[in-house]
C-alpha positions in Angstrom: 0.0 0.0 0.0 1.0 3.6 -0.3 1.2 3.8 3.5 3.7 0.9 3.6 5.8 2.5 0.9 5.9 5.8 2.7 6.8 4.1 6.0 9.6 2.3 4.2 11.0 5.5 2.7 10.6 7.6 5.8 14.0 6.8 7.5 15.8 7.9 4.3 13.8 11.1 4.1 14.4 11.9 7.7 18.1 11.4 7.4 18.7 13.1 4.0 16.0 15.7 3.4 14.1 16.5 6.6 16.7 18.8 8.3 16.8 21.2 5.3 13.0 20.9 4.7 12.2 21.6 8.3 14.5 24.7 8.3 12.7 25.9 5.1 9.3 25.3 6.6 10.1 27.2 9.7 11.5 30.1 7.8 8.4 30.3 5.7 6.1 30.0 8.7 7.9 32.8 10.5 7.7 35.1 7.5 4.0 34.4 7.1 3.3 34.9 10.8 4.8 38.4 10.4 2.7 39.3 7.4 -0.5 37.9 9.0 0.2 39.9 12.2 0.5 43.0 10.1 -2.4 42.6 7.6 -4.9 40.0 8.7 -6.7 42.4 11.0 -7.9 44.2 7.9 -7.9 41.5 5.3 -10.1 39.1 7.3 -13.0 41.5 7.9 -12.8 42.8 4.3 -13.1 39.2 3.0 -16.0 38.6 5.3 -17.7 41.7 4.1 -17.2 41.0 0.4 -18.3 37.4 0.7 -21.2 38.2 3.1 -19.9 35.7 5.6 -17.8 35.7 8.8 -14.1 35.3 9.3 -13.7 32.4 11.7 -13.1 33.5 15.3 -10.6 30.7 16.0 -7.3 30.2 14.1 -7.2 28.0 11.0 -4.5 25.4 11.2 -1.9 25.8 8.5 0.9 23.3 7.9 4.0 24.1 5.8 5.4 21.5 3.5 8.0 21.7 0.8 5.6 20.0 -1.5 1.8 20.5 -1.3 0.3 19.2 -4.6 0.8 20.7 -8.1 -0.8 24.0 -7.1 1.2 24.5 -4.0 -1.7 24.7 -1.5 -4.9 22.9 -0.7 -7.5 22.9 2.0 -9.5 20.1 3.7 -12.4 20.5 6.1 -13.5 16.9 7.0 -11.7 17.0 10.3 -11.9 20.8 10.8 -10.4 23.6 8.7 -6.9 22.6 7.7 -4.7 24.3 5.1 -1.5 22.8 3.7 0.9 25.1 1.8 4.2 24.6 0.1 7.0 26.6 1.7 9.0 26.4 -1.6 6.4 27.4 -4.3 7.0 30.8 -5.8 3.3 31.5 -5.4 3.5 31.2 -1.7 6.4 33.5 -1.0 6.2 37.0 0.5 2.9 38.8 -0.4 1.9 35.9 -2.6 2.0 33.7 0.5 -0.3 36.2 2.2 -2.7 36.2 -0.7 -2.7 32.4 -0.9 -3.3 32.2 2.9 -6.3 34.5 2.4 -7.5 32.5 -0.5 -7.2 29.2 1.3 -8.7 30.7 4.5 -11.8 31.6 2.6 -12.0 28.0 1.4 -11.3 26.6 4.9 -14.0 28.8 6.5 -16.5 27.9 3.7 -17.1 31.6 3.1 -18.0 31.1 -0.6 -21.3 29.4 0.3 -23.2 32.7 0.3 -21.8 33.6 -3.1 -22.6 30.1 -4.4 -26.2 30.3 -3.2 -26.7 33.8 -4.6 -25.2 32.8 -8.0 -27.4 29.8 -8.1 -30.5 31.9 -7.3 -29.6 34.5 -9.9 -28.9 31.8 -12.5 -32.3 30.3 -11.9 -33.9 33.7 -12.2 -32.2 34.3 -15.5 -32.6 30.7 -16.6 -28.8 30.6 -17.1 -26.3 27.9 -16.4 -23.2 29.3 -14.6 -19.7 28.2 -15.4 -18.7 25.9 -12.6 -15.3 27.5 -12.2 -16.8 31.0 -11.7 -16.9 31.0 -7.8 -13.3 29.9 -7.6 -12.2 32.6 -10.1 -14.1 35.2 -8.1 -12.0 34.1 -5.1 -8.8 34.4 -7.1 -9.8 37.9 -8.2 -11.0 39.0 -4.8 -8.0 37.8 -2.8 -5.7 39.6 -5.1 -7.7 42.8 -5.0 -7.9 42.8 -1.2 -4.1 42.3 -0.8 -3.6 45.1 -3.4 -5.8 47.4 -1.2 -3.3 47.2 1.6 -0.2 47.0 -0.7 -1.0 49.0 -3.8 2.1 47.8 -5.7 1.0 44.1 -5.4 0.4 42.3 -8.6 -2.4 39.7 -7.9 -1.6 36.1 -8.0 -3.9 35.4 -10.9 -2.2 38.0 -13.0 1.4 37.0 -12.0 1.0 33.3 -12.4 -1.2 33.1 -15.5 -4.6 32.1 -14.1 -6.4 34.5 -16.5 -4.3 33.6 -19.6 -4.6 29.8 -19.3 -7.5 29.7 -21.8 -9.9 31.8 -23.7 -12.7 31.0 -21.2 -10.5 32.2 -18.4 -9.8 35.4 -20.3 -13.5 36.0 -20.9 -14.4 35.3 -17.3 -11.7 37.6 -16.1 -13.1 40.5 -18.2 -16.6 39.9 -16.8 -15.4 39.5 -13.2 -13.3 42.7 -13.4 -16.1 44.7 -14.9 -19.1 43.3 -13.0 -17.6 42.1 -9.7 -14.7 44.5 -9.4 -16.8 47.6 -8.7 -18.7 45.7 -6.0 -15.4 44.8 -4.3 -14.4 48.5 -4.4 -17.8 49.5 -2.9 -19.2 51.1 -6.0 -21.9 48.6 -6.8 -24.4 46.5 -4.9 -23.9 42.7 -4.4 -27.1 42.0 -6.2 -26.3 44.1 -9.2 -22.8 42.6 -9.5 -24.2 39.1 -9.5 -26.9 40.0 -12.0 -24.3 41.4 -14.4 -22.0 38.4 -13.8 -24.6 35.8 -14.6 -25.7 37.7 -17.7 -22.1 38.0 -18.9 -20.8 34.5 -18.0 -23.7 32.2 -18.7 -22.7 29.1 -20.6 -23.4 29.5 -24.3 -26.3 27.6 -25.7 -28.3 27.7 -22.4 
């Protein structure tokens, strides 16, 4: 089994790789703790306001690992909110680490549920089928926008690492999100109007 293979390899990993990996993980964790101490007090409430939810009152467990899947971070909730992030991925370093922590924190706290429900209701009203990737792309956009609010020179993760340029559909959705959802994030449009425009602009063709 995979468990048996991992147990067999563990002594070699501990002897050869673990000392340097542990140092890297601790360095990354210390850097992220500093950024969170400085910025989370405003980012958490802003995310809660945008997603019409609540930032969790208790800390979310975050584990650092040199490898954390192909993306560099993932969240599980089956045994309580738990985020695992790569301490070595370029997208998790410095302010990108802060943005990814915010992104994964929203997942861990299940803060997208209100947006999912509202999108589904608006889709039903417009008799439109919504692209399944839309809520996650909204999160990419929002996490980057919120970090840029506190650090205006920050280039959001989705721009820096090619989320929007990965396909024509992603490019199209980015334009709609920026033009329909972006003003809502900046406080210039209502939540309901933003979702109405988003659904109208992003509905799956042929539906």
